LOFIMAR-141514 format. One line per field, with one value per residue (C-alpha): x, z, y; chain; residue in three letters. Coordinates in steps of 0.001 Angstrom, whole numbers. Layout:
// residues N
x	c(X,...);
z	c(Z,...);
y	c(Y,...);
c	c(A,...);
r	c(ALA,...);
This chain:
// residues 183
x	c(47758,46665,42972,43746,42518,42434,41595,40967,41221,38715,39801,41394,44461,45717,47960,47493,44630,42936,41370,40792,43983,42491,39977,43063,45031,42498,40972,44932,45371,42507,42571,46052,48151,45329,45198,47357,46399,47355,46230,47956,48561,45856,47343,46378,43781,43459,42358,41238,40803,39417,42068,45281,42969,42284,46265,46301,44133,45129,48484,47814,45794,48325,50960,47836,47685,43985,40600,40448,38211,38043,37230,36719,35865,33831,35512,37525,34315,32872,35953,35498,33119,33264,36087,34453,31840,33456,36843,37039,39513,38008,39585,38372,36440,35589,33445,33015,32847,31580,32010,30377,30776,29200,27006,27726,24683,22196,19869,21972,23104,26768,27365,31199,31726,34541,33616,29760,29014,27237,23718,23718,26288,24586,24573,28178,29443,31500,30367,30826,30987,29078,28279,28001,27172,28244,27254,26104,22912,24454,27264,27293,29863,27405,23817,22942,20544,23500,24198,19716,20490,23120,20823,17801,20079,21727,19426,21621,23487,23306,22634,24064,23156,24538,23482,26829,29721,30133,32077,35852,35544,38574,37950,37070,34776,34083,30882,33640,35806,33047,32434,35306,35838,33393,34225);
z	c(126407,127760,126021,123944,124460,121954,123094,120537,122487,121983,119331,121302,123681,124551,127668,131080,132415,129046,126515,126933,129087,132744,131408,129538,132577,134751,132228,131905,135751,136565,134042,135439,134122,132847,129488,127324,126807,123639,123248,120053,119840,116993,114490,115179,117326,117967,114178,113289,109777,109462,106915,109083,111700,109823,108817,112880,113320,110920,111502,115559,114527,112474,116102,117548,116910,117385,118732,120480,122619,121284,122858,121587,123126,121662,118368,118105,118806,116056,113578,115098,114055,110559,110021,110867,108381,105444,105852,103532,106332,109755,113468,115118,117761,121019,121395,120625,123367,122067,125201,124853,121251,118607,115799,112736,110949,109412,112037,115592,113941,114210,110296,109011,105282,106953,110006,108913,108406,105513,105639,105561,108090,110472,107800,106803,109928,110528,113345,117070,119737,122042,121031,124214,124325,127058,128100,130701,131001,131593,128812,128027,125164,123165,124315,125111,122457,120141,121556,121517,117933,117667,119423,116787,113905,115886,117740,118778,120702,124467,125758,128740,130290,133418,136142,136873,135423,132228,129093,129571,132537,133888,137091,135694,133930,136526,134345,131855,133106,134976,131266,129739,132722,132085,128663);
y	c(-201020,-198021,-196696,-193317,-190145,-187109,-183869,-180854,-177737,-174399,-171381,-168770,-167928,-170712,-169609,-170830,-170440,-169151,-171483,-175318,-174941,-175448,-178680,-180247,-180206,-181516,-184156,-185350,-185504,-187056,-189576,-191005,-193228,-195972,-193689,-192323,-188845,-186618,-182730,-181010,-177580,-176592,-173805,-170531,-171080,-166699,-167153,-170276,-172162,-175671,-176427,-176518,-177685,-180902,-181251,-180903,-183342,-185930,-186022,-186153,-189156,-190900,-191140,-193373,-196838,-198037,-197265,-193808,-191226,-188439,-185332,-181665,-178337,-175974,-175259,-178703,-180306,-179174,-179480,-183118,-183160,-181788,-183990,-187572,-186672,-186252,-188015,-191122,-193103,-192418,-193094,-196186,-194259,-195678,-192877,-189197,-186155,-183048,-180219,-176776,-176984,-174337,-176112,-173618,-172307,-169734,-171306,-170698,-167234,-168523,-168702,-169579,-171547,-172531,-174960,-175495,-179270,-180546,-180704,-184535,-184834,-186580,-190125,-189230,-190250,-193103,-195492,-194278,-196463,-193400,-189705,-187689,-184244,-182181,-178357,-175580,-174473,-171132,-170833,-167891,-168437,-170875,-171129,-174984,-174777,-175570,-178762,-179291,-178775,-181490,-183674,-183364,-183924,-187161,-188931,-191472,-188496,-188371,-184950,-183889,-180389,-178965,-176754,-175616,-175078,-172455,-172618,-173062,-175557,-174114,-176519,-178945,-181757,-184514,-185452,-186059,-187960,-190205,-191009,-192133,-194169,-196190,-197190);
c	c(A,A,A,A,A,A,A,A,A,A,A,A,A,A,A,A,A,A,A,A,A,A,A,A,A,A,A,A,A,A,A,A,A,A,A,A,A,A,A,A,A,A,A,A,A,A,A,A,A,A,A,A,A,A,A,A,A,A,A,A,A,A,A,A,A,A,A,A,A,A,A,A,A,A,A,A,A,A,A,A,A,A,A,A,A,A,A,A,A,A,A,A,A,A,A,A,A,A,A,A,A,A,A,A,A,A,A,A,A,A,A,A,A,A,A,A,A,A,A,A,A,A,A,A,A,A,A,A,A,A,A,A,A,A,A,A,A,A,A,A,A,A,A,A,A,A,A,A,A,A,A,A,A,A,A,A,A,A,A,A,A,A,A,A,A,A,A,A,A,A,A,A,A,A,A,A,A,A,A,A,A,A,A);
r	c(UNK,UNK,UNK,UNK,UNK,UNK,UNK,UNK,UNK,UNK,UNK,UNK,UNK,UNK,UNK,UNK,UNK,UNK,UNK,UNK,UNK,UNK,UNK,UNK,UNK,UNK,UNK,UNK,UNK,UNK,UNK,UNK,UNK,UNK,UNK,UNK,UNK,UNK,UNK,UNK,UNK,UNK,UNK,UNK,UNK,UNK,UNK,UNK,UNK,UNK,UNK,UNK,UNK,UNK,UNK,UNK,UNK,UNK,UNK,UNK,UNK,UNK,UNK,UNK,UNK,UNK,UNK,UNK,UNK,UNK,UNK,UNK,UNK,UNK,UNK,UNK,UNK,UNK,UNK,UNK,UNK,UNK,UNK,UNK,UNK,UNK,UNK,UNK,UNK,UNK,UNK,UNK,UNK,UNK,UNK,UNK,UNK,UNK,UNK,UNK,UNK,UNK,UNK,UNK,UNK,UNK,UNK,UNK,UNK,UNK,UNK,UNK,UNK,UNK,UNK,UNK,UNK,UNK,UNK,UNK,UNK,UNK,UNK,UNK,UNK,UNK,UNK,UNK,UNK,UNK,UNK,UNK,UNK,UNK,UNK,UNK,UNK,UNK,UNK,UNK,UNK,UNK,UNK,UNK,UNK,UNK,UNK,UNK,UNK,UNK,UNK,UNK,UNK,UNK,UNK,UNK,UNK,UNK,UNK,UNK,UNK,UNK,UNK,UNK,UNK,UNK,UNK,UNK,UNK,UNK,UNK,UNK,UNK,UNK,UNK,UNK,UNK,UNK,UNK,UNK,UNK,UNK,UNK);
């Protein structure tokens, strides 16, 4: 059986060369036929709201069977983490990769009641094989301080801050492909 990967994209336009499209294409091509790769279009990405994204996420997870590798890019990572920490029926996750994901809180200056995590979110997470935080040190959209804050709250997480790259990773993210293939 192929390993299953579920990718949840960023907010913002998702047309060619926008948002997560370059990263999505790169991952699908790089992972190849040994992986089943799913990247559902999330509702209203230019004006996202948690509730419709949660519904679409649950539908995508229901289409998979067994263990899954979860990847969230930017807002997609925030949504995955919120969902996993609040759901009563979590998927069997071999790994969770949060790529350039914002931490919604007063502490970061990125406040959103819709996407903020519960104060005790870390203790509510289900068992996850690996939790990896990946971002660029020079990300001009979501500063690397957001990933560092996640690392403080999630000491079991592995933090990978890259010297190259930006926020969108339109030309790929070989470090992520390498980590996925190790699973």
